[in-house]
N, C-alpha and C positions, 0 to 999 in steps of 0.2 A: 271604530265608529265615532262620528263627530259628536263632541260633547261629553265624552267619557273622561273623567278626571284622571290625570296621570300621577297625582300625588295623594297621599293619605292625610295631608295637612288639614287641620280643622277649618271649618268654613270661615270663621272670624279672621284667621291668618290669611286665608286665600283672598278675602275681600280687601284686606289692607295691603296685600302683596308683600308680606313679611315672612321670614323663615319661621316655621313652627318647629319647636324642639320635640314635639310628639310625646311629651311627658304626661301621658294621660293617667287618670281620668281628667285632670285639669292641666293644660299646658301653661307654662310660665307667662306667655304673652297674654293669655286670657286672665290669669291671676292678677297681673299688673293693671290690666284694664278694668278689673272688677266686673268681668262679664262671665256668665256661665259658659263653660267650654262645651261645644256640641260634640266633641270627640272626633275620631278619625272619619274622614270623608269616604263614603263607599265608592269603590271603583267599578261597581256593576250598575249598568243602566238598563232599565226596563222600558220597552217600547210597547205601548198599549194600542191595540187595534179594536175599534168599536164597530158596531153593526153598520153604521152609516159610512164606514170606510175611512174615517179620519185616522191619521197615523200611518197611512200608506196602504198599499195593496196587500191583502192577506195572501200568504203563500198558498199554493194549490194543495200541497201535501200537509197533513196534520202533524207530521213529524219528519223533519228533514235534518240529516246530519251531514256536514261537508267539511272539507279542509281546503284552504287556499294557501298556496305558497307564493310569496313575493320575492323576486330577486333583489338583492342589494346591489348598490353601485360597486364597481371594482370587482376584485376577485375574492372578497371575503365570504363568510358563511352566509347562509340564507336565513331569513326570519320567517317563521311559520306562524300563521294566524289561523286559529281554529274557530269556526263559527258553528254554533249549534242552535237549531230552531226547534221549538216545541210548544205545545199548548200547556198553560198552567192548569191546575186542577179546578174544575168548575165548582162554584160556590153558590148554593141556593138557586134562585131564579135569575141571577145576574149573568150577563155574558162573561165567558171566561176571558182571561187576558192572554196575550201572546208575548212570551219573553224571548229576547235575543241575547245570548251570552257570547261575548267575543273575548277569547282568552289569548292574550299576547304572551307568547313564550319567549323569554329573554334569550338572546344569543349566548352561546357558550363563552365563557371568559377565557380567551386564549392567552395564557400567561407566559408561555415559552416560545422561543423562535421556532422550535421543532413543530409545535402545534400550529402556529401561524403558517409555516411553510406547507405543512400537510394539508391544511384547509384550502390553501390556494391551489395546490396540486389537484385535489379532489374536484374543486370547482372547474378548473380548466379541463380535466378529463371528462367530467359529466357533460360539458358543453361540446366536446369534440370527439367523443368515443365512437361516433358513427363514420368518421372519416378514415383517412389512410393511416392514422396513428395506431389503430387497433392491432393490426397484424404484426407490426414490428415492435410493439411496446406493451405486450400483455402483462408485463411485470409491474406496471405502474400502479394498479389498484392495491398491490401488496406493500407499497413503499411507506405510506403514512405511519403505519404502526411501528416501523423500524427507525424512524428518523431520530428519535430520542436516544438511540443506542450508539450513534456514530456521528461525530461532528462533520466528518468529510462527506458522509451521505447527506446530511442536512444541508450543507453549503452547496454541494453539487446539485441538489434538488432545487434549491433557491435560484441558482443560476439557470437551470433548465426551465423553470417556471417563467423567469424574467424574459429569457430569450424567446420562449414559445409565445408569450403574450405579445411581445413586440413584433414577432413574426406575423401573428394574426392581424395586427394593426397595419401591416404593410410597410413597416419600417425597412429601409434599405438593408439588404443582407450583409453588406460590407461593414455595417456599424453595429450589428446585433450583439457581438461579443465585446464591444467597447463599454464595459461596465465594471465597476469595482468588484462586483460579485465574481467575476472571472478570476481575478487575482486571488480573492479569498478562497475560492474553490481549489485552485492550484496549491495554495499554501496548506490547506487542510489535507489534501491528498499526499503532499510531500511529508507532512507530519505523520500520517498513517503509515507510509512506506518505511519510515525510520523506526517505527515501533513494532509491537508483536501482532498487529492487526492487518498485516499485508494480505493474508489469504483467507479473510473472512467474507461472508456473503455481503455485509454492508459495504466493505471496501470495493468489492466487485461491482455492486450496484452504483456506487459513486463513479467508478471508472466508466461504466456503460453510459451513465447520464451525461458525463462530460463528452464522451465520444458522440452521443446522439446530438448534443448541442452543436457540434461541428457538422456532422454528416446530414442532419435533417434541416438545420436552420442556418448554419454559418456559411461563410464564403470560403469554399475549399480552394486550396492551392496544391500543386503537385507535391505529394509526399506528406501533406499535413496530417493525414489520418493514419498513416502507417505505424507511427509510434504508438498510438492508442490501440490499434488492433494487435500489435505485438504484445503490449502489456496485458490486455484482456486475455489473449491466448495463453500467456504464461501463467496467469492466475488460475485460469480454468484447468490447466494441466497440473499445477502444483498444489492447489488447495486440497484439503481433506476430502475423502470420498463423498460423493453426492448424497445429500439427505433428501430422499424423495417425499418426506413428510413436510418439508419446508416449501410452501408454495412460491415464495420469493426466489429461493435458490433454484427451484425447478424451472420457473419461467425465465429467469436470467440466463441459465445455462442453455436452455432451448433457443432463446432469441439470438444467442451468439454461437450456436453450434456451426454456423456457416464458416466461421473462422477456423474451426477444427477441420471442417470438410476441405477447405483450401489447403490447410497444412498437410492433411492426409494425402492429397494429390501431389504435393511437393516433396514427399518422402517421409513424412512423419508416420507414426503408427496409425492404423485405421481405427478411428474413434468409434465407428459403428460396431466394430467387433468386440468392443469392451462391454462386458456384461452390465455394468452399472449404467453406462450411457444408453445401452439398448433398452433397459428398463425405463429410463427417463423418456426416451423417444416414444416408447409404447404408451406410457401414461399420458403424455401430452396429446398424442395423436388420438387416443380413444376419447379423451375429454373434448377435444375439438370436434370430432365426428358426431358427438352427441348433440351438437347445435343443429337447429332446424335447417339453417342455410347451407350446411355442409352435407346434407343427406345424399346428394348425388354421388359422393365419394364413400358412402358408408358401407357398400357391399364388401369391399376388401380393405378395411382401414389400415391394416399393418403392412400391406404390400410395399408401400413407399420405402419403409425401412430396409426391407430386403433389396429393393432396387438401388438405394443409395450405397449399400454395402457392395453390390455387384459393380456399380459404376466406378467406385474407387479402385477396386481390384482390377477391373478391366483397363482403366487408364494406365496402370503400371504395366500390365501385360502388353498393351499396344506400344507403349514407350520402349519396352525391351525388344519387341519384334521389329519395330521400325529401325532401331539401332543395329539389330542383327537379324535380317530377314531369314537367315538360314538356321535360326535358333530352333530348338526342339519342335518338331511337328506336333507332338502331343500337346504342347502349350497352345499352339494355334487352334488345334481342333477343340480343345477344352474351352478356350475363350469364345470361339465362334459358336459352339453348341449352347453355351450358357447365355450369350447375348441374344441369339435367335429365339431361345425359349422365352426370355423376358420380352423380346419384341412382339412375339405372337400374343403373349398374355396381355401386354399393355395395349395393343391394338383392340383387343376384345373389351378390356376395361374402359378404354377411352370411348368406344362406341356406346357402351351401356351408360357411362357417366354423362356423356353429352346428350343422349336421348332423354335421360331422366331429368337433366337440367332444363331442357327445352319443355318437357311436359310439366314440370313444376313452375315454369316461368322464371326460374333463376337466371336463365340465359336466353337471349334471342339473337338470331342471325338476320340482319336487316339489309336489304339491297342498298348500296351506297355508290353512286356514280363517281364520287370524289376519291373513294378508297382505291388503292392500287390493286386490291383483290376483287373489287366489285361488291364487297359486302363489309359489314362492320358488326362487331359483337356489342350487345347492350346487356347490362346486368342490373338486377334490382338490388344487389349487394356489392359494395366495393370490396369487401373481404372475399366474397366468393370469386369475384373477377380476378383478384390477385392470386388466389390459390389455384384457380383453373389455369391461368397463364403460366404459373410456375410448373404446374403439371405438364402442360404442353412443352415447356422448356426441357423438362427431364426426358420427355419422349424424343425431342430433337437430339439431345445428347446421345441417347441410346441408338437412334437411327444412324447418326454419324459414325459411331463406333462400329456398328455392323458394316457400314460402307468401307471404313478404313481397313478392317480385317480382310474384306474382299479384295481390296487393292493390294494389300501385302501379299496375298496369295497369287497375285499376277493377273487378276481379272479386272475388267473395266467397271464392274459393279453398277451398271446402268439402272437396274431395278431398285437397288438399295439407295442410290442417290435420288431417284425419283420419290421414294418414300420419305427421305430426309427433306427434300424440297417441299413436299406436300405438307409436312409438319410445320415447317417455317411459314408457309403461306397461311395456314390456319392461325398461327400465332399473330400474323400481321393483321388479322381482322380486329385485333385490339388496338391498333395504332390510332384510329379515329377516337377511341375511347379515352385517349390521353387528355383530350381537350374537354372532357365531360366530367372529370373528377378533380378533387383538390390537388394542390401541387405535390404534397407529400406522397399521396397514392400514385400520382403520375410518375414521380421520380422512381418509385419502387418498380412500377411497370416498365419504365425505360430500361432499368437494369436487367429485367428479364428478357426484353426484346432485343437489345443490342447484340448479344452473341450470335443471333440469327442473321446478322448482316453478311456473314460469310457466304450465305447462299443466294444473296440478292444480286440481280443484274444492275446495270447502271441506272436504269429508270427507277427500279424498286429502291435502290440505294438512296437516290436523291430524294424520293418521296418520304421514306422512313426517317432519314436524317433531318429533313426539314420539319417534320411533325414533332420530332424529339426536341429540337431547338425551340419550337413554338411553346411546347409545354414547359420548357425550362427558362422561359423568358424572364420570370421574376427571380428565381433562385440562382440562375447563372452557375449551375453546378457542373455543366458539361464543359469540356475543353473548347476554347474559342476557335481553334483550328479544326475544320471538318475532317481533314485527313488524319489528324491525331486521334480524333474520336473513332474513326473507322479502324485505324490500325490497332488501337487498344481493344476494341470490341472483338476483332478477329484473333488477337493474341489471347484474350480471355477464352474464346471458344476453343482454341487449340489446347490451352492448358487443361481444360475440363475433359478433353478426349485423348490425353496422353500423347500429344503431338509436339511437345516442346522438349 
């Protein structure tokens, strides 16, 4: 409020504009001047409203309490200003006064680099948690409380915040990592690797943040992220058993379980069959399904875990059968029976889920003349759109596996391929959505869509690739050569279905 004193200096010192030592009842300045010291200045101002309206308009309510939060410049903490309105007690026949108290709450004194870094991370997250960051970085809210425990986690978080902030400002992606914080983060991680803290949650968090700085904001080069992924995968496999009571560990492990999924497809043990990992996937899935925007998937929330386990097993079976078609007939029958059962169940679930999403308004299918399918999907939630697209991707993988088993048996699999193509076409309804979301969400969606290029004809291929490059115009994350992008996408699709 204008006119409220900011200092408790006595009025004499305030008039002379000299420093008051506040040594009351009589400050030294007043003693030297031989003046009576009026004492500390009150920092409370009363605004009196009279019956004729002087002093301003009287509030409509006799007692109003509110709180106003003002953002500060930069990425620091916020200053909270609380304003309380209320009538003072009526005295005699006089009109009562109206007092306005404005309490300025001082900002927390952030004395350590961990506290300052944590405050900056929280501020960035609060301003961006509705975008594409949420689905891939659910561990971020749990980081600030752990920064003081690990220098490498603190330094990697500082780098992540710096890169994220510059990314939001539109700085060229080629220069985002050109900062002294990058070297500091690397040195902190190297120091952690040389000590006893290699397989701790904090070190894992630091490694993930460094990897995210590359994959979400930085300018990727061929092979630049493979080392990060191998290191994270190694720590996930060798660290002590998962602590399901530690929210940071649970979310970090879940966000990087895709690395273990890829390793399981390439010959490592099936992580989904591990009891501790299955408990973790169950916990995270149930927590996620409790959110209102995820309700279309809530009918059978744990089915996805069983499906992931089957897809990993089936990829190995198909690989064996393709290498030796004359292999045990029992294996072919078992794989075919299991995949067909999942296919039937998933078709039913997809129908229910899609119908429920349409009824809730979470998803809309809108006619679009520019779309290769004639329609486009629109969603009220970026997170729901990402999850739904990932669900369609799993359905496509399953359909392709059913088709491959049919081909191995010597059939043309025309009906099975038609079901596979129909799933891809439905996923392509999300291609126009790429231009309607933030870059990070669009890049995640591109990664989901690209493996379906294997089913596209020349016209569909040209349209989808063009839209992907438009969405990647700022980040420049995709290969410059279109043929390289298509080849890598088909290679990824084959690796997920046991055809490599």
